[in-house]
N, C-alpha and C positions, 0 to 999 in steps of 0.2 A: 724076488718075493715082494708082495704088496702087503701093506698094513692098511686096514680099513676099519670103519666104525659104523655102528648102528645108531639109531635115534636114542637108544637107551644109554649111549656113551661107551658101550662095550667095544673094545678093540680086538680084532681078530687078524689073522694072517693067512695068505693064500696066494695062489698063482693068478687068480682073477678076482674081481670085485663082484660079489653076488648082487642081484637085483635088490634094491632097497638099502644098500650100504653105500658109504662114501669113502673114496680113496683118501688116505692120509699121506702115505709115502711109499716110495719104491727103493729097493736097494738089495745088496747081498743078504741072504737069509739070516745068517747068524748075527751079523753086525746090526741089521735092522731090528731084529728081536731084542738084542741087548740095549740098543738105544731107546727104543720105545718102552721097554721095561724100566729103564732108568728114569725116564721123564714123565711117564703116565702115572695117574693115581691108581693105587691098588685097592681093590674092593675088600670087604671084610673077610673074604675067604683067602686073601693074600695070594690069589692066583689070577683072578680076573683083572684085566687092565682096563682102565677107563680114561676117556678124555676129560680132563678137569673142566668142570662147569657144565658139561652136557647133561649128566643125569639130573642135576638140580634145576635145569632151565625150565621156566614156566611155559614158554612158548617155543615153537619150532624156530622162530626168528632168533630168540636168545640162544638156543642150542647151536644154530648155525654160526652165530657170532663167536661163541666159545670155541667151536671147532676151528673157525678161521684163525683165531688168536693162537691156538695150539699149533696149527700147521705153520703159521708164520714164525712162531718161536722155535720150532724144531728144524725148519728148512735149512738153515746154515749147516747144522750137524748132519742132516740127511745128504746134502750135497757132498760133504766130505767123505761119507761112506762110499760113494761111487768112485771118488778120486783115489781112495786108499786100497783099491782092489789089490 
């Protein structure tokens, strides 16, 4: 399973990354969804997951920086997901 996000900061999951989205992480479906749900920001509807800092970013560069920080922050945990199969 892949986790990916859009410029809006919304995080989605799927078997492939759609055009216009950016890959965040890859791992076993259930574990990946649990991890991302635990570390992502939740939107007002309490269902939509967001990459912290991306929705508020004034520019695409600032959004990319926020996404990069998020990926770096979660990468140790994502690596453990694959090891824990």
